[in-house]
TILUMPA-613923 format. One record per residue: residue in one letter; residue number from 1; x, y, z of N, C-alpha, C in turn; chain. Coordinates in nm, 2 decimals, always signed. Example, Ala and Ser with C-alpha at 12.3 -4.5 7.8 and 13.67 -1.06 7.14 Angstrom:
{"a", 1, {+1.32, -0.57, +0.78}, {+1.23, -0.45, +0.78}, {+1.32, -0.33, +0.78}, "A"}
{"s", 2, {+1.28, -0.22, +0.71}, {+1.37, -0.11, +0.71}, {+1.29, +0.00, +0.79}, "A"}
***
This chain:
{"m", 1, {+6.72, +9.43, +10.13}, {+6.59, +9.48, +10.10}, {+6.58, +9.63, +10.12}, "A"}
{"i", 2, {+6.62, +9.75, +10.02}, {+6.57, +9.84, +9.99}, {+6.51, +9.88, +10.10}, "A"}
{"t", 3, {+6.41, +9.98, +10.21}, {+6.27, +10.02, +10.24}, {+6.26, +10.16, +10.20}, "A"}
{"v", 4, {+6.11, +10.18, +10.19}, {+6.09, +10.27, +10.12}, {+6.13, +10.38, +10.17}, "A"}
{"p", 5, {+6.15, +10.43, +10.31}, {+6.28, +10.56, +10.31}, {+6.40, +10.54, +10.23}, "A"}
{"e", 6, {+6.46, +10.42, +10.26}, {+6.56, +10.44, +10.23}, {+6.56, +10.48, +10.10}, "A"}
{"a", 7, {+6.52, +10.45, +9.98}, {+6.51, +10.47, +9.91}, {+6.46, +10.64, +9.87}, "A"}
{"t", 8, {+6.36, +10.63, +9.92}, {+6.33, +10.82, +9.89}, {+6.41, +10.89, +9.98}, "A"}
{"k", 9, {+6.51, +10.89, +10.05}, {+6.61, +10.93, +10.11}, {+6.78, +10.98, +10.02}, "A"}
{"r", 10, {+6.73, +10.82, +9.89}, {+6.83, +10.82, +9.74}, {+6.77, +10.95, +9.70}, "A"}
{"v", 11, {+6.66, +10.93, +9.63}, {+6.66, +10.97, +9.49}, {+6.65, +11.17, +9.53}, "A"}
{"i", 12, {+6.59, +11.19, +9.72}, {+6.59, +11.31, +9.71}, {+6.78, +11.34, +9.76}, "A"}
{"s", 13, {+6.80, +11.28, +9.84}, {+6.91, +11.36, +9.86}, {+7.09, +11.40, +9.72}, "A"}
{"r", 14, {+7.00, +11.30, +9.60}, {+7.08, +11.33, +9.47}, {+7.05, +11.47, +9.43}, "A"}
{"s", 15, {+6.92, +11.47, +9.43}, {+6.91, +11.64, +9.38}, {+6.87, +11.74, +9.46}, "A"}
{"r", 16, {+6.94, +11.85, +9.39}, {+6.93, +12.01, +9.50}, {+6.87, +12.07, +9.48}, "A"}
{"y", 17, {+6.76, +12.10, +9.37}, {+6.69, +12.16, +9.39}, {+6.57, +12.09, +9.47}, "A"}
{"l", 18, {+6.59, +11.92, +9.43}, {+6.44, +11.86, +9.55}, {+6.50, +11.89, +9.69}, "A"}
{"t", 19, {+6.60, +11.89, +9.77}, {+6.62, +11.96, +9.82}, {+6.61, +12.07, +9.94}, "A"}
{"e", 20, {+6.68, +12.19, +9.84}, {+6.64, +12.30, +9.86}, {+6.52, +12.35, +9.88}, "A"}
{"a", 21, {+6.47, +12.29, +9.76}, {+6.32, +12.32, +9.81}, {+6.22, +12.29, +9.94}, "A"}
{"i", 22, {+6.35, +12.16, +9.92}, {+6.23, +12.08, +10.11}, {+6.30, +12.10, +10.19}, "A"}
{"s", 23, {+6.39, +12.15, +10.16}, {+6.44, +12.31, +10.30}, {+6.40, +12.40, +10.36}, "A"}
{"k", 24, {+6.33, +12.50, +10.19}, {+6.26, +12.57, +10.24}, {+6.15, +12.59, +10.24}, "A"}
{"g", 25, {+6.04, +12.46, +10.29}, {+5.91, +12.40, +10.27}, {+5.83, +12.50, +10.19}, "A"}
{"i", 26, {+5.87, +12.49, +10.03}, {+5.84, +12.51, +9.92}, {+5.76, +12.41, +9.85}, "A"}
{"i", 27, {+5.81, +12.32, +9.94}, {+5.74, +12.26, +9.77}, {+5.60, +12.15, +9.92}, "A"}
{"n", 28, {+5.48, +12.11, +9.77}, {+5.41, +12.05, +9.83}, {+5.45, +11.81, +9.86}, "A"}
{"n", 29, {+5.47, +11.82, +9.97}, {+5.49, +11.62, +10.02}, {+5.43, +11.55, +9.87}, "A"}
{"s", 30, {+5.31, +11.54, +9.91}, {+5.20, +11.50, +9.85}, {+5.21, +11.48, +9.70}, "A"}
{"s", 31, {+5.28, +11.56, +9.63}, {+5.27, +11.57, +9.52}, {+5.42, +11.51, +9.41}, "A"}
{"l", 32, {+5.51, +11.57, +9.50}, {+5.64, +11.51, +9.54}, {+5.65, +11.35, +9.54}, "A"}
{"a", 33, {+5.53, +11.31, +9.64}, {+5.59, +11.16, +9.66}, {+5.47, +11.08, +9.51}, "A"}
{"r", 34, {+5.36, +11.15, +9.49}, {+5.34, +11.09, +9.40}, {+5.43, +11.15, +9.24}, "A"}
{"y", 35, {+5.53, +11.23, +9.23}, {+5.62, +11.23, +9.14}, {+5.73, +11.16, +9.11}, "A"}
{"i", 36, {+5.78, +11.10, +9.26}, {+5.88, +10.99, +9.29}, {+5.81, +10.87, +9.27}, "A"}
{"k", 37, {+5.73, +10.79, +9.30}, {+5.62, +10.69, +9.30}, {+5.70, +10.61, +9.27}, "A"}
{"p", 38, {+5.73, +10.61, +9.14}, {+5.75, +10.56, +8.99}, {+5.88, +10.44, +9.05}, "A"}
{"e", 39, {+5.97, +10.59, +9.03}, {+6.10, +10.53, +9.09}, {+6.13, +10.51, +9.19}, "A"}
{"i", 40, {+6.05, +10.48, +9.31}, {+6.12, +10.41, +9.47}, {+6.07, +10.31, +9.44}, "A"}
{"e", 41, {+5.90, +10.28, +9.36}, {+5.86, +10.14, +9.37}, {+5.99, +10.03, +9.26}, "A"}
{"e", 42, {+6.07, +10.11, +9.09}, {+6.12, +10.05, +9.09}, {+6.26, +9.98, +9.22}, "A"}
{"m", 43, {+6.26, +10.07, +9.24}, {+6.37, +10.06, +9.34}, {+6.37, +9.92, +9.46}, "A"}
{"i", 44, {+6.24, +9.93, +9.50}, {+6.24, +9.90, +9.63}, {+6.15, +9.73, +9.57}, "A"}
{"k", 45, {+6.11, +9.75, +9.47}, {+6.10, +9.61, +9.37}, {+5.96, +9.54, +9.36}, "A"}
{"k", 46, {+5.91, +9.67, +9.41}, {+5.68, +9.62, +9.51}, {+5.63, +9.76, +9.50}, "A"}
{"d", 47, {+5.50, +9.74, +9.58}, {+5.42, +9.84, +9.54}, {+5.47, +9.94, +9.62}, "A"}
{"a", 48, {+5.44, +10.06, +9.63}, {+5.42, +10.19, +9.78}, {+5.32, +10.23, +9.77}, "A"}
{"s", 49, {+5.31, +10.25, +9.88}, {+5.17, +10.30, +9.92}, {+5.19, +10.45, +9.94}, "A"}
{"m", 50, {+5.08, +10.53, +9.92}, {+5.07, +10.69, +9.91}, {+5.14, +10.77, +10.05}, "A"}
{"p", 51, {+5.07, +10.69, +10.16}, {+5.04, +10.72, +10.25}, {+5.21, +10.64, +10.33}, "A"}
{"s", 52, {+5.26, +10.55, +10.28}, {+5.47, +10.54, +10.37}, {+5.54, +10.63, +10.25}, "A"}
{"l", 53, {+5.53, +10.68, +10.17}, {+5.64, +10.78, +10.05}, {+5.57, +10.90, +10.18}, "A"}
{"i", 54, {+5.46, +10.99, +10.19}, {+5.47, +11.11, +10.26}, {+5.51, +11.10, +10.36}, "A"}
{"a", 55, {+5.48, +10.99, +10.45}, {+5.55, +10.98, +10.58}, {+5.68, +10.99, +10.58}, "A"}
{"a", 56, {+5.75, +10.92, +10.51}, {+5.88, +10.90, +10.44}, {+5.95, +11.07, +10.36}, "A"}
{"i", 57, {+5.83, +11.11, +10.34}, {+5.94, +11.22, +10.31}, {+5.95, +11.38, +10.42}, "A"}
{"n", 58, {+5.77, +11.34, +10.49}, {+5.78, +11.44, +10.59}, {+5.89, +11.38, +10.72}, "A"}
{"r", 59, {+5.93, +11.30, +10.73}, {+6.10, +11.25, +10.81}, {+6.22, +11.30, +10.78}, "A"}
{"l", 60, {+6.14, +11.21, +10.64}, {+6.34, +11.33, +10.59}, {+6.36, +11.45, +10.56}, "A"}
{"s", 61, {+6.19, +11.54, +10.55}, {+6.19, +11.71, +10.54}, {+6.21, +11.75, +10.69}, "A"}
{"s", 62, {+6.22, +11.75, +10.85}, {+6.30, +11.78, +10.97}, {+6.43, +11.73, +10.94}, "A"}
{"t", 63, {+6.54, +11.67, +10.92}, {+6.63, +11.66, +10.92}, {+6.77, +11.75, +10.80}, "A"}
{"i", 64, {+6.70, +11.74, +10.69}, {+6.78, +11.86, +10.54}, {+6.73, +11.99, +10.64}, "A"}
{"k", 65, {+6.89, +12.01, +10.66}, {+6.93, +12.11, +10.64}, {+7.02, +12.19, +10.50}, "A"}
{"p", 66, {+7.02, +12.31, +10.46}, {+7.04, +12.37, +10.33}, {+7.18, +12.40, +10.38}, "A"}
{"k", 67, {+7.31, +12.33, +10.30}, {+7.47, +12.32, +10.35}, {+7.46, +12.46, +10.29}, "A"}
{"y", 68, {+7.42, +12.52, +10.16}, {+7.49, +12.60, +10.10}, {+7.36, +12.78, +10.18}, "A"}
{"i", 69, {+7.36, +12.86, +10.23}, {+7.32, +12.94, +10.32}, {+7.35, +13.13, +10.25}, "A"}
{"k", 70, {+7.29, +13.13, +10.23}, {+7.28, +13.24, +10.13}, {+7.30, +13.40, +10.17}, "A"}
{"s", 71, {+7.40, +13.40, +10.17}, {+7.54, +13.54, +10.18}, {+7.44, +13.63, +10.16}, "A"}
{"d", 72, {+7.46, +13.79, +10.24}, {+7.49, +13.88, +10.21}, {+7.59, +13.96, +10.19}, "A"}
{"i", 73, {+7.69, +13.83, +10.10}, {+7.85, +13.93, +10.09}, {+7.78, +14.00, +9.97}, "A"}
{"f", 74, {+7.76, +13.98, +9.89}, {+7.65, +14.09, +9.79}, {+7.57, +14.19, +9.79}, "A"}
{"k", 75, {+7.64, +14.36, +9.86}, {+7.59, +14.49, +9.91}, {+7.50, +14.53, +9.82}, "A"}
{"a", 76, {+7.49, +14.51, +9.71}, {+7.46, +14.62, +9.60}, {+7.51, +14.51, +9.46}, "A"}
{"s", 77, {+7.41, +14.52, +9.37}, {+7.43, +14.47, +9.28}, {+7.59, +14.49, +9.26}, "A"}
{"p", 78, {+7.63, +14.34, +9.16}, {+7.78, +14.43, +9.11}, {+7.81, +14.44, +8.95}, "A"}
{"e", 79, {+7.92, +14.42, +8.94}, {+7.92, +14.51, +8.78}, {+7.95, +14.37, +8.69}, "A"}
{"m", 80, {+7.91, +14.38, +8.54}, {+7.91, +14.30, +8.48}, {+7.92, +14.26, +8.39}, "A"}
{"i", 81, {+7.98, +14.31, +8.29}, {+8.08, +14.27, +8.16}, {+8.07, +14.22, +8.06}, "A"}
{"l", 82, {+7.99, +14.26, +7.94}, {+7.88, +14.16, +7.86}, {+8.07, +14.16, +7.79}, "A"}
{"r", 83, {+8.10, +14.07, +7.73}, {+8.15, +14.04, +7.56}, {+8.09, +13.95, +7.46}, "A"}
{"s", 84, {+8.14, +14.01, +7.30}, {+8.06, +13.93, +7.24}, {+8.18, +13.92, +7.10}, "A"}
{"n", 85, {+8.13, +13.83, +7.00}, {+8.26, +13.77, +6.91}, {+8.43, +13.73, +7.02}, "A"}
{"l", 86, {+8.34, +13.63, +7.05}, {+8.42, +13.48, +7.07}, {+8.42, +13.37, +7.06}, "A"}
{"t", 87, {+8.51, +13.34, +7.08}, {+8.60, +13.15, +6.98}, {+8.58, +13.12, +7.13}, "A"}
{"l", 88, {+8.57, +12.95, +7.12}, {+8.64, +12.91, +7.24}, {+8.66, +12.77, +7.14}, "A"}
{"l", 89, {+8.86, +12.75, +7.21}, {+8.85, +12.65, +7.14}, {+8.90, +12.52, +7.22}, "A"}
{"n", 90, {+8.99, +12.47, +7.18}, {+9.03, +12.27, +7.30}, {+9.11, +12.21, +7.24}, "A"}
{"l", 91, {+9.20, +12.24, +7.29}, {+9.35, +12.13, +7.21}, {+9.41, +11.99, +7.35}, "A"}
{"v", 92, {+9.40, +11.94, +7.27}, {+9.57, +11.83, +7.31}, {+9.61, +11.90, +7.35}, "A"}
{"n", 93, {+9.70, +11.90, +7.49}, {+9.80, +11.97, +7.57}, {+9.97, +11.81, +7.50}, "A"}
{"s", 94, {+10.01, +11.93, +7.54}, {+10.18, +11.85, +7.35}, {+10.26, +11.89, +7.39}, "A"}
{"s", 95, {+10.36, +11.93, +7.45}, {+10.48, +12.01, +7.47}, {+10.52, +12.10, +7.42}, "A"}
{"s", 96, {+10.51, +12.09, +7.30}, {+10.52, +12.21, +7.20}, {+10.34, +12.29, +7.19}, "A"}
{"l", 97, {+10.29, +12.23, +7.25}, {+10.18, +12.36, +7.26}, {+10.24, +12.44, +7.40}, "A"}
{"e", 98, {+10.26, +12.40, +7.50}, {+10.28, +12.45, +7.61}, {+10.45, +12.51, +7.61}, "A"}
{"e", 99, {+10.52, +12.51, +7.51}, {+10.62, +12.64, +7.47}, {+10.58, +12.74, +7.40}, "A"}
{"k", 100, {+10.47, +12.73, +7.34}, {+10.34, +12.82, +7.26}, {+10.28, +12.93, +7.32}, "A"}
{"y", 101, {+10.27, +12.91, +7.51}, {+10.13, +12.97, +7.56}, {+10.22, +13.10, +7.57}, "A"}
{"d", 102, {+10.35, +13.17, +7.61}, {+10.40, +13.30, +7.62}, {+10.33, +13.33, +7.47}, "A"}
{"l", 103, {+10.41, +13.36, +7.36}, {+10.36, +13.39, +7.28}, {+10.17, +13.42, +7.25}, "A"}
{"l", 104, {+10.06, +13.29, +7.23}, {+9.95, +13.32, +7.28}, {+9.87, +13.46, +7.33}, "A"}
{"l", 105, {+9.98, +13.44, +7.48}, {+9.98, +13.57, +7.56}, {+10.00, +13.68, +7.57}, "A"}
{"k", 106, {+10.11, +13.70, +7.51}, {+10.11, +13.84, +7.48}, {+10.07, +13.90, +7.34}, "A"}
{"l", 107, {+9.99, +13.85, +7.28}, {+9.89, +13.81, +7.22}, {+9.76, +13.95, +7.20}, "A"}
{"p", 108, {+9.68, +13.98, +7.32}, {+9.55, +14.08, +7.31}, {+9.60, +14.21, +7.44}, "A"}
{"n", 109, {+9.53, +14.26, +7.35}, {+9.50, +14.42, +7.42}, {+9.45, +14.46, +7.50}, "A"}
{"s", 110, {+9.41, +14.58, +7.49}, {+9.27, +14.59, +7.61}, {+9.18, +14.58, +7.57}, "A"}
{"r", 111, {+9.17, +14.58, +7.38}, {+9.01, +14.50, +7.36}, {+9.03, +14.39, +7.34}, "A"}
{"h", 112, {+9.09, +14.32, +7.30}, {+9.09, +14.19, +7.29}, {+9.12, +14.07, +7.44}, "A"}
{"f", 113, {+9.04, +13.97, +7.37}, {+9.00, +13.87, +7.53}, {+9.12, +13.76, +7.50}, "A"}
{"l", 114, {+9.10, +13.67, +7.59}, {+9.22, +13.60, +7.58}, {+9.22, +13.55, +7.75}, "A"}
{"s", 115, {+9.14, +13.40, +7.71}, {+9.16, +13.32, +7.84}, {+9.19, +13.18, +7.82}, "A"}
{"l", 116, {+9.35, +13.15, +7.89}, {+9.42, +13.03, +7.87}, {+9.39, +12.92, +8.03}, "A"}
{"t", 117, {+9.35, +12.82, +8.03}, {+9.30, +12.75, +8.08}, {+9.36, +12.61, +8.05}, "A"}
{"k", 118, {+9.50, +12.55, +8.14}, {+9.55, +12.42, +8.14}, {+9.53, +12.29, +8.17}, "A"}
{"g", 119, {+9.46, +12.20, +8.16}, {+9.42, +12.07, +8.26}, {+9.51, +11.99, +8.25}, "A"}
{"s", 120, {+9.50, +11.95, +8.31}, {+9.57, +11.77, +8.30}, {+9.60, +11.73, +8.17}, "A"}
{"f", 121, {+9.50, +11.73, +8.06}, {+9.53, +11.65, +7.91}, {+9.48, +11.74, +7.78}, "A"}
{"e", 122, {+9.41, +11.81, +7.90}, {+9.34, +11.94, +7.78}, {+9.39, +12.08, +7.77}, "A"}
{"t", 123, {+9.38, +12.16, +7.70}, {+9.35, +12.29, +7.72}, {+9.23, +12.43, +7.66}, "A"}
{"t", 124, {+9.26, +12.50, +7.74}, {+9.10, +12.55, +7.69}, {+9.13, +12.72, +7.69}, "A"}
{"m", 125, {+9.08, +12.77, +7.54}, {+9.09, +12.88, +7.50}, {+8.98, +13.01, +7.47}, "A"}
{"v", 126, {+9.06, +13.08, +7.52}, {+8.87, +13.17, +7.47}, {+8.97, +13.27, +7.46}, "A"}
{"t", 127, {+8.87, +13.32, +7.27}, {+8.98, +13.51, +7.28}, {+8.86, +13.47, +7.19}, "A"}
{"s", 128, {+8.94, +13.66, +7.19}, {+8.80, +13.72, +7.08}, {+8.84, +13.68, +6.87}, "A"}
{"d", 129, {+8.75, +13.63, +6.91}, {+8.76, +13.62, +6.72}, {+8.87, +13.74, +6.60}, "A"}
{"e", 130, {+8.89, +13.90, +6.68}, {+8.97, +13.91, +6.57}, {+9.13, +13.84, +6.64}, "A"}
{"l", 131, {+9.20, +13.73, +6.74}, {+9.32, +13.75, +6.74}, {+9.32, +13.52, +6.64}, "A"}
{"i", 132, {+9.17, +13.52, +6.59}, {+9.15, +13.41, +6.57}, {+9.29, +13.35, +6.48}, "A"}
{"k", 133, {+9.25, +13.40, +6.38}, {+9.39, +13.37, +6.29}, {+9.54, +13.37, +6.30}, "A"}
{"k", 134, {+9.52, +13.44, +6.39}, {+9.71, +13.46, +6.46}, {+9.72, +13.36, +6.55}, "A"}
{"i", 135, {+9.59, +13.31, +6.66}, {+9.61, +13.21, +6.73}, {+9.63, +13.07, +6.68}, "A"}
{"k", 136, {+9.56, +13.09, +6.52}, {+9.56, +12.96, +6.50}, {+9.70, +12.92, +6.34}, "A"}
{"d", 137, {+9.78, +13.03, +6.31}, {+9.94, +13.04, +6.33}, {+9.98, +12.97, +6.39}, "A"}
{"i", 138, {+9.97, +12.99, +6.54}, {+10.09, +12.95, +6.60}, {+10.06, +12.81, +6.69}, "A"}
{"l", 139, {+9.97, +12.81, +6.68}, {+9.83, +12.63, +6.64}, {+9.86, +12.52, +6.58}, "A"}
{"k", 140, {+9.93, +12.61, +6.49}, {+9.98, +12.49, +6.36}, {+10.03, +12.39, +6.40}, "A"}
{"n", 141, {+9.95, +12.27, +6.37}, {+10.03, +12.18, +6.42}, {+9.96, +12.09, +6.54}, "A"}
{"e", 142, {+9.92, +12.16, +6.60}, {+9.89, +12.14, +6.73}, {+9.74, +12.05, +6.72}, "A"}
{"k", 143, {+9.66, +11.99, +6.77}, {+9.57, +11.89, +6.72}, {+9.42, +12.00, +6.82}, "A"}
{"i", 144, {+9.33, +12.04, +6.75}, {+9.24, +12.11, +6.79}, {+9.11, +11.99, +6.78}, "A"}
{"i", 145, {+9.01, +11.95, +6.97}, {+8.98, +11.88, +6.99}, {+8.76, +11.92, +6.97}, "A"}
{"l", 146, {+8.82, +12.10, +6.92}, {+8.71, +12.14, +6.92}, {+8.67, +12.31, +6.94}, "A"}
{"e", 147, {+8.62, +12.36, +6.86}, {+8.59, +12.41, +6.80}, {+8.52, +12.58, +6.81}, "A"}
{"i", 148, {+8.44, +12.68, +6.87}, {+8.30, +12.66, +6.91}, {+8.34, +12.83, +6.90}, "A"}
{"g", 149, {+8.21, +12.90, +6.80}, {+8.24, +12.98, +6.77}, {+8.10, +13.08, +6.78}, "A"}
{"n", 150, {+8.08, +13.21, +6.74}, {+7.98, +13.26, +6.84}, {+7.92, +13.25, +6.97}, "A"}
{"a", 151, {+7.97, +13.31, +7.03}, {+7.99, +13.27, +7.17}, {+8.04, +13.41, +7.26}, "A"}
{"s", 152, {+7.94, +13.42, +7.32}, {+7.94, +13.53, +7.41}, {+8.02, +13.58, +7.59}, "A"}
{"s", 153, {+8.09, +13.62, +7.63}, {+8.08, +13.63, +7.78}, {+8.02, +13.70, +7.88}, "A"}
{"i", 154, {+7.97, +13.66, +7.99}, {+7.96, +13.77, +8.09}, {+8.07, +13.74, +8.24}, "A"}
{"t", 155, {+8.12, +13.86, +8.27}, {+8.19, +13.81, +8.37}, {+8.13, +13.94, +8.52}, "A"}
{"i", 156, {+8.11, +13.90, +8.59}, {+8.11, +13.87, +8.69}, {+8.15, +13.97, +8.81}, "A"}
{"l", 157, {+8.18, +14.08, +8.82}, {+8.25, +14.15, +8.96}, {+8.24, +14.10, +9.09}, "A"}
{"l", 158, {+8.31, +13.96, +9.10}, {+8.30, +14.02, +9.28}, {+8.33, +14.04, +9.41}, "A"}
{"p", 159, {+8.26, +14.04, +9.47}, {+8.35, +14.08, +9.62}, {+8.42, +14.06, +9.72}, "A"}
{"r", 160, {+8.53, +14.16, +9.77}, {+8.63, +14.08, +9.85}, {+8.57, +13.96, +9.92}, "A"}
{"n", 161, {+8.69, +13.89, +9.93}, {+8.68, +13.79, +10.03}, {+8.58, +13.70, +9.93}, "A"}
{"s", 162, {+8.52, +13.70, +9.91}, {+8.42, +13.61, +9.81}, {+8.37, +13.43, +9.81}, "A"}
{"s", 163, {+8.55, +13.47, +9.75}, {+8.68, +13.33, +9.77}, {+8.59, +13.20, +9.86}, "A"}
{"k", 164, {+8.61, +13.34, +9.96}, {+8.57, +13.19, +10.08}, {+8.48, +13.21, +10.16}, "A"}
{"t", 165, {+8.35, +13.25, +10.06}, {+8.20, +13.22, +10.10}, {+8.18, +13.10, +10.07}, "A"}
{"p", 166, {+8.09, +12.97, +10.11}, {+8.07, +12.89, +9.99}, {+7.96, +12.94, +9.96}, "A"}
{"g", 167, {+7.90, +12.86, +9.82}, {+7.81, +12.86, +9.75}, {+7.85, +13.03, +9.67}, "A"}
{"i", 168, {+7.94, +13.10, +9.61}, {+7.93, +13.16, +9.54}, {+7.92, +13.11, +9.43}, "A"}
{"f", 169, {+7.98, +13.11, +9.33}, {+7.89, +12.97, +9.27}, {+7.79, +12.93, +9.20}, "A"}
{"y", 170, {+7.76, +12.85, +9.34}, {+7.60, +12.84, +9.30}, {+7.48, +12.95, +9.30}, "A"}
{"f", 171, {+7.57, +13.03, +9.42}, {+7.44, +13.15, +9.37}, {+7.34, +13.14, +9.20}, "A"}
{"f", 172, {+7.46, +13.21, +9.14}, {+7.42, +13.19, +9.05}, {+7.42, +13.09, +8.92}, "A"}
{"l", 173, {+7.46, +12.95, +8.91}, {+7.49, +12.89, +8.82}, {+7.34, +12.81, +8.86}, "A"}
{"k", 174, {+7.28, +12.82, +9.01}, {+7.20, +12.77, +8.96}, {+7.07, +12.79, +8.91}, "A"}
{"s", 175, {+7.06, +13.01, +8.93}, {+6.89, +13.00, +8.83}, {+6.97, +12.98, +8.69}, "A"}
{"l", 176, {+7.09, +12.98, +8.62}, {+7.11, +12.99, +8.56}, {+7.06, +12.85, +8.44}, "A"}
{"a", 177, {+7.09, +12.69, +8.57}, {+7.04, +12.55, +8.50}, {+6.90, +12.54, +8.56}, "A"}
{"w", 178, {+6.85, +12.64, +8.58}, {+6.67, +12.65, +8.61}, {+6.62, +12.68, +8.50}, "A"}
{"e", 179, {+6.67, +12.76, +8.41}, {+6.63, +12.85, +8.29}, {+6.64, +12.70, +8.15}, "A"}
{"g", 180, {+6.76, +12.67, +8.17}, {+6.80, +12.55, +8.10}, {+6.91, +12.60, +8.02}, "A"}
{"i", 181, {+7.01, +12.76, +8.06}, {+7.07, +12.81, +7.95}, {+7.23, +12.72, +8.03}, "A"}
{"n", 182, {+7.28, +12.67, +7.84}, {+7.37, +12.63, +7.87}, {+7.54, +12.73, +7.83}, "A"}
{"i", 183, {+7.64, +12.65, +7.95}, {+7.67, +12.72, +7.98}, {+7.79, +12.70, +7.92}, "A"}
{"l", 184, {+7.90, +12.68, +7.80}, {+7.98, +12.66, +7.75}, {+8.15, +12.63, +7.85}, "A"}
{"e", 185, {+8.17, +12.77, +7.87}, {+8.25, +12.78, +8.01}, {+8.32, +12.82, +8.10}, "A"}
{"i", 186, {+8.32, +12.78, +8.22}, {+8.36, +12.86, +8.31}, {+8.49, +12.90, +8.34}, "A"}
{"i", 187, {+8.49, +13.05, +8.39}, {+8.64, +13.14, +8.46}, {+8.65, +13.23, +8.53}, "A"}
{"s", 188, {+8.71, +13.17, +8.62}, {+8.73, +13.25, +8.74}, {+8.83, +13.30, +8.77}, "A"}
{"t", 189, {+8.86, +13.42, +8.87}, {+8.97, +13.44, +8.92}, {+8.94, +13.44, +9.05}, "A"}
{"q", 190, {+9.06, +13.53, +9.15}, {+8.99, +13.56, +9.31}, {+8.87, +13.65, +9.27}, "A"}
{"s", 191, {+8.86, +13.78, +9.18}, {+8.79, +13.86, +9.19}, {+8.70, +13.83, +9.10}, "A"}
{"e", 192, {+8.66, +13.73, +9.04}, {+8.57, +13.78, +8.85}, {+8.55, +13.67, +8.89}, "A"}
{"l", 193, {+8.44, +13.64, +8.78}, {+8.36, +13.55, +8.78}, {+8.31, +13.53, +8.60}, "A"}
{"t", 194, {+8.39, +13.43, +8.50}, {+8.34, +13.48, +8.40}, {+8.29, +13.38, +8.35}, "A"}
{"l", 195, {+8.13, +13.40, +8.26}, {+8.07, +13.25, +8.20}, {+8.08, +13.25, +8.08}, "A"}
{"i", 196, {+8.11, +13.18, +8.02}, {+8.08, +13.18, +7.82}, {+7.94, +13.04, +7.79}, "A"}
{"v", 197, {+7.85, +13.12, +7.72}, {+7.76, +13.12, +7.66}, {+7.71, +13.14, +7.53}, "A"}
{"d", 198, {+7.66, +13.09, +7.45}, {+7.61, +13.10, +7.28}, {+7.59, +13.25, +7.25}, "A"}
{"n", 199, {+7.60, +13.30, +7.19}, {+7.58, +13.41, +7.19}, {+7.38, +13.48, +7.16}, "A"}
{"k", 200, {+7.32, +13.32, +7.12}, {+7.17, +13.39, +7.14}, {+7.12, +13.36, +7.27}, "A"}
{"d", 201, {+7.25, +13.29, +7.36}, {+7.15, +13.29, +7.52}, {+7.25, +13.34, +7.61}, "A"}
{"v", 202, {+7.31, +13.48, +7.52}, {+7.39, +13.60, +7.68}, {+7.26, +13.67, +7.75}, "A"}
{"n", 203, {+7.21, +13.73, +7.63}, {+7.09, +13.82, +7.65}, {+6.97, +13.80, +7.75}, "A"}
{"r", 204, {+6.96, +13.65, +7.76}, {+6.87, +13.57, +7.88}, {+6.94, +13.57, +8.01}, "A"}
{"t", 205, {+7.10, +13.52, +7.97}, {+7.16, +13.46, +8.08}, {+7.17, +13.60, +8.20}, "A"}
{"y", 206, {+7.24, +13.74, +8.09}, {+7.23, +13.90, +8.13}, {+7.11, +13.88, +8.21}, "A"}
{"s", 207, {+6.97, +13.84, +8.19}, {+6.83, +13.94, +8.28}, {+6.85, +13.86, +8.31}, "A"}
{"v", 208, {+6.86, +13.69, +8.41}, {+6.85, +13.61, +8.46}, {+6.96, +13.62, +8.57}, "A"}
{"l", 209, {+7.11, +13.66, +8.58}, {+7.14, +13.71, +8.69}, {+7.10, +13.80, +8.73}, "A"}
{"n", 210, {+7.08, +13.94, +8.62}, {+7.02, +14.11, +8.68}, {+6.90, +14.09, +8.74}, "A"}
{"a", 211, {+6.80, +13.98, +8.74}, {+6.70, +13.91, +8.82}, {+6.75, +13.89, +8.97}, "A"}
{"l", 212, {+6.86, +13.84, +9.00}, {+6.95, +13.79, +9.13}, {+6.96, +13.97, +9.21}, "A"}
{"f", 213, {+6.94, +14.04, +9.15}, {+6.93, +14.15, +9.23}, {+6.87, +14.26, +9.19}, "A"}
{"s", 214, {+6.72, +14.23, +9.13}, {+6.66, +14.32, +9.13}, {+6.58, +14.43, +9.25}, "A"}
{"g", 215, {+6.62, +14.34, +9.39}, {+6.59, +14.43, +9.49}, {+6.66, +14.50, +9.51}, "A"}
{"m", 216, {+6.78, +14.50, +9.52}, {+6.86, +14.59, +9.56}, {+6.87, +14.74, +9.47}, "A"}
{"i", 217, {+6.93, +14.83, +9.59}, {+6.91, +14.94, +9.55}, {+7.05, +15.01, +9.48}, "A"}
***
């Protein structure tokens, strides 16, 4: 039979938002106890008293330490590049598709954007709308699983050694998730993080990201 402390730990540990808030001491334990009480009771198959829940949360709070520690890697607000008029294509991998990669990568110039990511079973491309016709001509007879137009991108230029910093992507993504902003695709290199979003979300996405550095000169 699972106990109240065990059930409480399971519920809280699976939520990064709760664990981060608790580790920073910015959450009211009594309010949290009332919030998770129905789920705890469903897990333990009996009533759980508020004092027992609060006691379990208090004990757990003393043990929660964030694995992600905010870094001072950003000495200044990073440069962010916005692009619009993009389309996302998702295709089934095939030997014929692989033979077309070279042709696809030769299409863009300084005015156009093209990112190609090959997974185990699928390939995703994000490209400027101006290239779509040429790309679809090359992709003739390939199976397109998904096509999303009206997309935009925000590219964040990352500092040197950012790849060795735990939580560098989480720093950005948690705020966007909290604001309910849907990310269509994530593209990264050693010094860039590119987020693909719907056109309707790009201004809000930029505002949220920019606000993370509002205190910097």
